[in-house]
TIZA-736303 format. One line per field, with one value per atom (N, C-alpha, C): residue number from 1; residue in three letters; atom name; x, y, z. Coordinates in steps of 0.05 Angstrom, whole numbers, plus 5000, padded with zeros to 4 digits. Example, Ala and Ser with C-alpha at 12.3 -4.5 7.8 and 13.67 -1.06 7.14 Angstrom:
2
dovex = c(1;1;1;2;2;2)
kepa = c(ala;ala;ala;ser;ser;ser)
tordren = c(N;CA;C;N;CA;C)
east = c(5264;5246;5264;5257;5273;5258)
north = c(4886;4910;4934;4955;4979;5001)
up = c(5156;5156;5156;5142;5143;5157)
//
This chain:
25
dovex = c(1;1;1;2;2;2;3;3;3;4;4;4;5;5;5;6;6;6;7;7;7;8;8;8;9;9;9;10;10;10;11;11;11;12;12;12;13;13;13;14;14;14;15;15;15;16;16;16;17;17;17;18;18;18;19;19;19;20;20;20;21;21;21;22;22;22;23;23;23;24;24;24;25;25;25)
kepa = c(unk;unk;unk;unk;unk;unk;unk;unk;unk;unk;unk;unk;unk;unk;unk;unk;unk;unk;unk;unk;unk;unk;unk;unk;unk;unk;unk;unk;unk;unk;unk;unk;unk;unk;unk;unk;unk;unk;unk;unk;unk;unk;unk;unk;unk;unk;unk;unk;unk;unk;unk;unk;unk;unk;unk;unk;unk;unk;unk;unk;unk;unk;unk;unk;unk;unk;unk;unk;unk;unk;unk;unk;unk;unk;unk)
tordren = c(N;CA;C;N;CA;C;N;CA;C;N;CA;C;N;CA;C;N;CA;C;N;CA;C;N;CA;C;N;CA;C;N;CA;C;N;CA;C;N;CA;C;N;CA;C;N;CA;C;N;CA;C;N;CA;C;N;CA;C;N;CA;C;N;CA;C;N;CA;C;N;CA;C;N;CA;C;N;CA;C;N;CA;C;N;CA;C)
east = c(9253;9261;9284;9308;9338;9341;9341;9344;9340;9303;9289;9307;9324;9325;9358;9373;9400;9389;9372;9382;9368;9355;9351;9378;9390;9416;9435;9435;9449;9433;9447;9428;9416;9440;9429;9409;9408;9391;9362;9366;9343;9325;9338;9330;9298;9323;9316;9286;9290;9271;9245;9256;9228;9216;9236;9214;9206;9221;9196;9174;9168;9147;9124;9144;9114;9120;9124;9113;9089;9103;9074;9051;9055;9027;9018)
north = c(3997;4028;4046;4019;4023;4039;4034;4047;4072;4075;4104;4127;4111;4130;4134;4124;4126;4147;4140;4162;4190;4193;4224;4229;4221;4228;4240;4235;4240;4263;4284;4311;4301;4281;4275;4253;4236;4211;4231;4250;4270;4275;4287;4289;4277;4251;4224;4212;4218;4212;4229;4249;4272;4265;4254;4267;4235;4213;4189;4192;4209;4218;4227;4242;4266;4245;4223;4208;4193;4182;4159;4176;4208;4220;4232)
up = c(6564;6583;6588;6582;6600;6571;6552;6528;6523;6532;6525;6546;6569;6584;6583;6562;6561;6545;6522;6492;6518;6528;6539;6560;6563;6578;6554;6530;6507;6493;6485;6469;6435;6430;6404;6410;6424;6430;6443;6454;6463;6446;6424;6396;6385;6382;6371;6391;6411;6424;6426;6416;6418;6394;6368;6353;6344;6361;6359;6366;6395;6406;6393;6373;6351;6336;6318;6303;6312;6346;6350;6355;6365;6367;6341)
//
């Protein structure tokens, strides 16, 4: 969970996080 929070803090990480959510959905 901490890794997800750290990714959200960065613009690029946020983009990857959103893409990951889309892939899971």
